[in-house]
C-alpha positions as CSV (number, residue, x, y, z in Angstrom):
1,X,113.4,91.2,103.2
2,X,116.3,89.0,104.2
3,X,115.9,90.5,108.0
4,X,112.6,89.9,107.9
5,X,113.0,86.8,106.3
6,X,110.4,86.9,104.1
7,X,110.4,86.3,100.4
8,X,108.6,87.5,96.8
9,X,105.8,85.4,97.6
10,X,104.9,86.6,100.8
11,X,104.3,90.2,99.7
12,X,101.3,91.7,98.9
13,X,102.3,95.0,97.8
14,X,105.2,97.2,97.4
15,X,105.0,101.0,98.4
16,X,107.8,102.9,96.9
17,X,108.4,107.0,98.3
18,X,110.3,108.6,95.6
19,X,110.3,112.1,94.0
20,X,113.0,110.9,91.2
21,X,111.5,108.1,89.6
22,X,113.7,106.0,86.8
23,X,111.2,107.3,84.4
24,X,108.1,109.3,84.6
25,X,106.0,105.9,84.6
26,X,106.1,103.4,85.2
27,X,106.4,103.1,89.0
28,X,109.9,102.4,90.7
29,X,107.6,100.1,92.5
30,X,106.5,97.8,89.8
31,X,110.0,97.8,88.7
32,X,110.8,96.4,92.3
33,X,108.3,93.9,91.9
34,X,109.6,92.4,89.0
35,X,113.4,92.2,89.8
36,X,112.9,90.4,92.8
37,X,110.6,88.1,91.4
38,X,106.9,88.9,92.4
39,X,104.2,88.0,90.4
40,X,101.0,88.5,92.9
41,X,100.1,91.3,94.9
42,X,100.4,95.1,93.7
43,X,102.5,98.2,93.4
44,X,102.6,102.0,93.2
45,X,104.8,105.2,93.8
46,X,103.7,107.6,96.4
47,X,105.5,111.0,95.8
48,X,105.2,113.4,98.9
49,X,108.9,114.6,98.5
50,X,111.1,114.3,101.6
51,X,107.4,112.9,104.0
52,X,107.3,110.5,100.9
53,X,108.2,107.8,103.3
54,X,105.7,109.2,106.0
55,X,103.1,109.2,103.5
56,X,103.8,105.4,102.4
57,X,103.7,104.2,105.8
58,X,100.4,105.7,106.7
59,X,99.4,104.0,103.5
60,X,100.7,100.5,104.2
61,X,99.5,100.9,107.6
62,X,95.7,101.5,106.1
63,X,96.1,98.9,103.4
64,X,97.1,96.1,106.7
65,X,94.5,97.7,108.5
66,X,92.0,96.8,106.1
67,X,92.8,94.0,105.9
68,X,93.3,94.0,101.9
69,X,97.2,93.4,102.5
70,X,99.3,91.2,104.7
71,X,102.9,91.9,104.2
72,X,104.3,95.4,102.6
73,X,107.6,95.8,101.3
74,X,108.0,100.2,102.0
75,X,110.6,101.6,100.2
76,X,111.8,105.1,100.0
77,X,114.9,106.1,97.0
78,X,116.3,109.5,95.9
79,X,118.6,110.2,93.3
80,X,118.6,113.6,94.4
81,X,122.0,114.4,92.7
82,X,119.6,114.4,89.3
83,X,117.6,117.7,90.3
84,X,120.5,119.9,91.7
85,X,121.9,122.9,89.8
86,X,125.3,122.8,90.3
87,X,125.5,126.0,90.0
88,X,123.8,127.2,93.3
89,X,125.6,126.3,96.4
90,X,122.6,127.2,98.2
91,X,121.4,123.4,97.1
92,X,123.6,121.8,96.2
93,X,125.8,121.3,98.8
94,X,123.0,120.2,100.7
95,X,121.4,116.4,99.3
96,X,122.0,113.6,98.5
97,X,121.3,109.5,97.3
98,X,119.9,106.7,99.0
99,X,117.6,104.3,99.7
100,X,115.9,102.5,102.4
101,X,113.4,99.3,102.4
102,X,111.2,98.0,105.4
103,X,108.8,94.7,105.2
104,X,105.6,95.6,107.3
105,X,103.4,92.8,108.3
106,X,99.6,92.5,109.9
107,X,99.5,91.6,113.7
108,X,97.8,91.5,116.2
109,X,97.4,93.5,119.2
110,X,95.0,95.0,121.9
111,X,94.7,98.6,120.2
112,X,96.9,100.0,122.8
113,X,100.2,102.1,122.8
114,X,101.9,98.7,124.6
115,X,101.1,97.0,121.1
116,X,104.0,96.7,118.7
117,X,104.2,98.1,115.5
118,X,102.5,101.4,113.6
119,X,100.8,102.9,116.2
120,X,99.1,106.0,114.3
121,X,100.3,108.4,111.7
122,X,99.8,111.9,111.4
123,X,99.7,113.9,107.6
124,X,99.3,117.0,107.1
125,X,99.8,119.9,103.8
126,X,100.0,123.4,102.5
127,X,99.7,124.0,98.9
128,X,99.8,127.5,99.6
129,X,104.0,127.6,100.2
130,X,105.0,125.4,97.1
131,X,107.4,128.5,96.4
132,X,109.5,127.6,99.1
133,X,110.7,124.5,98.2
134,X,109.7,122.9,94.5
135,X,111.3,121.9,91.2
136,X,111.1,124.3,88.2
137,X,110.2,121.7,85.8
138,X,108.1,118.4,85.0
139,X,106.7,116.9,81.9
140,X,103.9,118.8,81.6
141,X,105.2,122.3,81.7
142,X,108.7,122.0,80.9
143,X,109.3,118.4,79.0
144,X,112.3,118.8,81.5
145,X,113.4,117.0,84.8
146,X,113.7,121.0,87.0
147,X,116.0,122.2,89.1
148,X,115.8,122.4,92.8
149,X,114.6,125.5,94.0
150,X,114.6,126.8,97.9
151,X,113.9,129.4,100.0
152,X,115.7,128.2,103.5
153,X,115.2,130.4,105.6
154,X,110.9,130.1,105.2
155,X,111.5,126.1,104.9
156,X,113.3,126.6,107.8
157,X,110.7,128.4,109.8
158,X,108.0,126.1,108.9
159,X,110.2,122.7,109.5
160,X,110.6,123.3,112.9
161,X,106.7,124.5,113.5
162,X,105.2,122.1,111.5
163,X,107.2,119.0,112.2
164,X,107.2,119.3,116.1
165,X,103.7,120.1,115.6
166,X,102.6,116.7,113.7
167,X,105.2,115.3,116.6
168,X,102.9,116.8,119.4
169,X,99.8,115.6,117.6
170,X,100.7,112.1,117.3
171,X,101.8,111.6,121.3
172,X,98.1,113.2,122.3
173,X,96.1,110.6,120.1
174,X,98.7,107.8,121.9
175,X,98.5,109.7,125.3
176,X,101.8,109.6,125.8
177,X,104.5,112.3,126.7
178,X,106.9,113.1,123.9
179,X,109.3,112.6,127.2
180,X,108.5,109.0,127.1
181,X,110.0,108.5,123.6
182,X,112.5,106.3,123.3
183,X,114.0,107.6,119.7
184,X,113.6,110.3,117.1
185,X,113.9,109.3,114.1
186,X,113.8,112.5,111.4
187,X,114.2,113.0,108.1
188,X,117.6,114.3,107.8
189,X,117.1,118.0,106.3
190,X,119.7,119.8,108.0
191,X,121.1,119.6,111.4
192,X,120.0,122.7,112.4
193,X,116.4,121.9,112.1
194,X,117.1,118.7,113.9
195,X,118.6,120.9,116.9
196,X,115.5,123.4,116.6
197,X,112.9,120.9,116.4
198,X,114.4,118.8,119.3
199,X,114.9,122.3,121.6
200,X,111.6,123.2,121.2
201,X,110.0,120.3,122.1
202,X,112.7,120.0,124.9
203,X,114.2,116.8,123.5
204,X,117.7,115.5,124.6
205,X,119.7,116.0,121.6
206,X,120.7,112.1,122.7
207,X,117.4,111.0,121.3
208,X,117.7,112.0,118.2
209,X,119.2,110.1,115.1
210,X,121.1,111.9,113.4
211,X,122.9,110.7,110.1
212,X,122.9,113.9,107.8
213,X,126.8,114.1,108.2
214,X,126.8,111.2,106.7
215,X,124.1,111.1,104.4
216,X,123.0,114.4,103.3
217,X,119.9,115.2,102.8
218,X,117.9,112.5,101.0
219,X,115.0,113.0,100.4
220,X,112.0,110.3,101.3
221,X,115.2,108.0,101.9
222,X,116.5,109.5,104.7
223,X,114.0,108.5,107.6
224,X,114.5,104.3,106.3
225,X,118.7,105.2,106.4
226,X,118.5,106.8,109.4
227,X,116.2,104.0,111.0
228,X,118.4,101.2,110.0
229,X,121.5,102.6,111.1
230,X,120.0,103.3,114.6
231,X,118.8,99.5,114.3
232,X,122.0,98.1,113.3
233,X,124.3,99.8,116.3
234,X,121.8,98.7,118.8
235,X,120.1,101.9,119.8
236,X,117.0,100.9,118.9
237,X,115.7,97.7,120.2
238,X,112.4,96.0,120.5
239,X,109.6,97.1,122.6
240,X,111.0,101.1,122.2
241,X,109.1,104.0,121.3
242,X,110.3,105.2,118.0
243,X,108.7,108.2,116.6
244,X,109.2,109.2,112.6
245,X,109.2,112.7,111.3
246,X,109.6,114.6,108.0
247,X,109.1,118.0,106.1
248,X,109.0,118.2,102.4
249,X,107.8,119.9,99.3
250,X,105.0,121.1,98.6
251,X,105.1,121.8,101.9
252,X,104.0,118.1,103.3
253,X,104.9,117.0,106.4
254,X,104.0,114.3,108.9
255,X,105.0,112.1,111.9
256,X,104.5,108.5,112.7
257,X,105.0,107.0,116.3
258,X,105.7,102.7,116.8
259,X,107.1,100.2,119.1
260,X,110.2,98.4,117.3
């Protein structure tokens, strides 16, 4: 909010992407709303696991496009350590805790790729792939939080193919080529998925923002964390074309193209 020069009175909507809320209810967004002193507007959470921030970005963008909000506080926040089975070394060493946030505000444009802001967002899911990545508990089934379960090899295969397809759908709608994108900011699942997707689309590794070695897989928090890192160190600059992408449990996946 300080970076965006906004205060609580400017914000119309708080959206929090999370799969690890403080409580079953109310939403994390309403808790944030109270803590920042926001007494107007609305707040709610979005649950799409690791794709949560991309899904929430699409929701925020559509609220702004329809005129239902002018300024949205968009958050990705996770405590994935709470879902770990610490005897399962195939999963517990991969995940981390973190949070990041963006402020999106309404602006004018010409409806072209040269506009600043969110250019498009592509969202997908396939519920048939539930068993590849899920948590074996919940309030309506076991009355417990449960632990994360993952079939790593299968997730890797679907991640590379699905993310690549989402990126291609995004750039096709924008009328550009993948090579025209300045920076790719992926969900930080693991370095093999980042490398595999880049190789499949012939993307230079130098264009891919990777923070997984610093943060681990922070689910819905990983895209804003990686984005902030690249903005803070000067890689992402005003006018750059930036492609955000993610895949998570569900399976859910998606991509969003924006001009910074």
